[in-house]
C-alpha positions as CSV (number, residue, x, y, z in Angstrom):
1,M,5.8,-5.4,-17.7
2,D,9.5,-5.7,-18.4
3,E,11.5,-4.1,-15.5
4,I,10.2,-2.4,-12.4
5,E,12.3,0.0,-10.4
6,L,11.2,0.7,-6.8
7,R,12.1,4.0,-5.2
8,P,10.9,6.2,-2.4
9,L,8.5,9.1,-3.2
10,M,10.3,12.3,-4.0
11,P,8.9,15.8,-4.5
12,E,9.5,15.5,-8.3
13,D,7.2,12.5,-8.4
14,A,4.1,14.4,-7.2
15,D,2.3,14.7,-10.5
16,A,3.1,11.1,-11.6
17,A,2.0,9.7,-8.2
18,R,-1.3,11.7,-8.4
19,A,-1.8,10.3,-11.9
20,V,-1.5,6.7,-10.6
21,V,-4.1,7.4,-8.0
22,V,-6.5,9.0,-10.5
23,A,-5.9,6.2,-13.0
24,R,-6.7,3.5,-10.5
25,L,-9.3,5.2,-8.3
26,G,-10.7,8.1,-10.4
27,G,-14.4,8.5,-9.9
28,T,-14.6,6.2,-6.9
29,R,-15.4,7.1,-3.3
30,Y,-11.7,6.5,-2.5
31,E,-10.0,8.9,-4.9
32,A,-10.2,12.1,-2.7
33,R,-9.0,10.4,0.5
34,V,-6.0,8.7,-1.2
35,L,-5.1,12.0,-2.9
36,E,-5.3,13.6,0.5
37,Q,-3.0,10.9,2.0
38,L,-0.6,11.4,-0.9
39,E,-0.4,15.1,-0.2
40,V,0.5,14.3,3.4
41,A,3.2,11.9,2.2
42,L,4.5,14.6,-0.1
43,S,5.0,16.9,2.9
44,F,7.6,14.5,4.3
45,D,6.6,15.6,7.8
46,D,4.5,12.7,9.0
47,P,5.9,9.2,9.6
48,E,2.4,7.8,9.3
49,Y,2.5,8.6,5.5
50,M,5.4,7.4,3.4
51,A,5.3,6.0,-0.1
52,V,7.3,3.7,-2.4
53,L,6.8,3.9,-6.1
54,A,7.1,1.4,-8.9
55,G,8.2,2.8,-12.3
56,A,10.2,2.2,-15.4
57,P,13.9,2.4,-14.7
58,G,15.3,5.8,-15.5
59,S,11.8,7.2,-16.3
60,S,9.3,9.3,-14.5
61,H,6.5,7.0,-15.7
62,L,5.0,5.1,-12.7
63,F,3.2,1.8,-12.7
64,G,2.0,1.9,-9.1
65,L,2.5,3.1,-5.5
66,A,2.2,1.9,-1.9
67,M,1.5,4.3,0.9
68,F,2.3,3.1,4.5
69,G,3.6,4.4,7.8
70,A,3.8,4.0,11.5
71,V,0.6,3.7,13.5
72,A,0.5,6.5,16.1
73,G,0.1,5.0,19.6
74,A,1.0,1.5,18.5
75,Q,4.4,-0.1,19.1
76,R,6.2,-1.3,16.0
77,V,3.1,-1.5,13.8
78,T,2.9,-0.3,10.2
79,K,-0.3,0.5,8.4
80,L,-0.5,-0.1,4.6
81,H,-2.8,2.7,3.5
82,V,-3.0,1.8,-0.1
83,L,-1.5,-0.6,-2.7
84,L,-2.1,0.4,-6.3
85,G,-0.5,-1.0,-9.4
86,D,-1.1,-1.6,-13.1
87,D,-0.8,-5.4,-12.6
88,G,-0.2,-8.1,-10.2
89,G,3.6,-8.1,-10.6
90,T,3.7,-4.4,-9.8
91,C,1.5,-4.8,-6.7
92,A,3.6,-7.8,-5.6
93,A,6.9,-5.8,-5.9
94,L,5.4,-3.0,-3.9
95,A,4.0,-5.2,-1.2
96,S,7.3,-7.0,-0.9
97,A,9.1,-3.7,-0.5
98,V,6.7,-2.7,2.4
99,R,7.2,-6.1,4.0
100,T,11.0,-5.8,3.7
101,M,11.0,-2.3,5.2
102,A,8.8,-3.4,8.1
103,S,10.9,-6.5,8.7
104,E,14.2,-4.6,8.6
105,S,12.9,-1.9,11.0
106,G,11.7,-4.5,13.5
107,E,8.0,-4.0,13.0
108,R,5.7,-6.6,14.7
109,M,3.1,-6.4,12.0
110,V,1.8,-4.6,8.9
111,V,-2.0,-4.0,8.9
112,A,-4.0,-3.2,5.7
113,E,-7.6,-2.1,5.9
114,V,-8.9,-2.9,2.5
115,P,-12.5,-2.2,1.2
116,D,-14.2,-5.2,-0.2
117,D,-14.6,-3.3,-3.5
118,P,-13.6,-4.2,-7.1
119,A,-11.2,-1.2,-7.1
120,F,-9.0,-3.2,-4.6
121,H,-9.4,-6.7,-5.9
122,Q,-5.8,-6.9,-7.1
123,A,-4.5,-5.6,-3.8
124,V,-6.4,-8.2,-1.8
125,I,-5.1,-11.0,-4.0
126,T,-1.5,-9.7,-3.9
127,L,-1.6,-9.3,-0.1
128,R,-2.9,-12.8,0.5
129,D,-0.3,-14.2,-1.9
130,G,2.3,-12.2,0.0
131,G,1.6,-13.7,3.4
132,F,-1.1,-11.4,4.7
133,H,-4.0,-13.1,6.5
134,E,-7.5,-11.8,6.8
135,E,-7.9,-11.4,10.6
136,A,-11.2,-9.5,10.6
137,R,-13.9,-8.2,8.4
138,V,-16.6,-5.6,9.1
139,D,-19.7,-6.0,6.9
140,D,-21.4,-2.9,5.6
141,F,-18.6,-0.7,7.0
142,V,-17.7,1.3,3.9
143,A,-21.3,1.4,2.7
144,D,-24.4,-0.9,2.8
145,G,-23.2,-4.1,1.3
146,L,-19.6,-3.0,1.2
147,G,-17.4,-4.4,3.9
148,L,-13.9,-3.7,5.1
149,R,-11.2,-6.4,5.4
150,F,-8.4,-6.3,7.9
151,L,-5.3,-8.1,6.4
152,V,-2.3,-8.6,8.6
153,W,1.3,-9.7,7.9
154,R,3.7,-10.6,10.7
155,P,7.3,-11.5,10.3
156,S,8.1,-15.1,11.3
157,R,9.6,-15.6,14.7
158,S,12.8,-16.9,13.2
159,G,13.5,-13.6,11.6
160,E,12.8,-14.7,8.1
161,R,10.2,-12.9,6.0
162,Q,6.9,-14.6,5.1
163,G,5.6,-14.6,1.6
């Protein structure tokens, strides 16, 4: 991929963002839930659901998206709901944007609950490469034989970003 432009989700991005979800998760058990989360993000009313998009500069074509937001009842914790991209570079740029936003807003941590499923293989690799550490795993959580990983990123104590 040549150039990636990162930008916040805007109402005019709705169809392109839905297309990213369908392209990456279409036909999987995750598609409906992620589309539902995207609709909440598109309402712009819930701080638990925000999104950053990766696309071609000056174009409506998207390469990926990350949805994230505050965790209700937790202090300074962000949850990364989903990280989807056409390739590792796109996922890395999106993950970096989420880490930067969390760090700049003083978050203590970013938590990603990622199914141990091939649909999320690139996300797991990207998160690990970006300083997220697997802190827990629940076997058979998503389905029999399909676990859930809990990956966590914490800014370093010196104020510098990890990853």
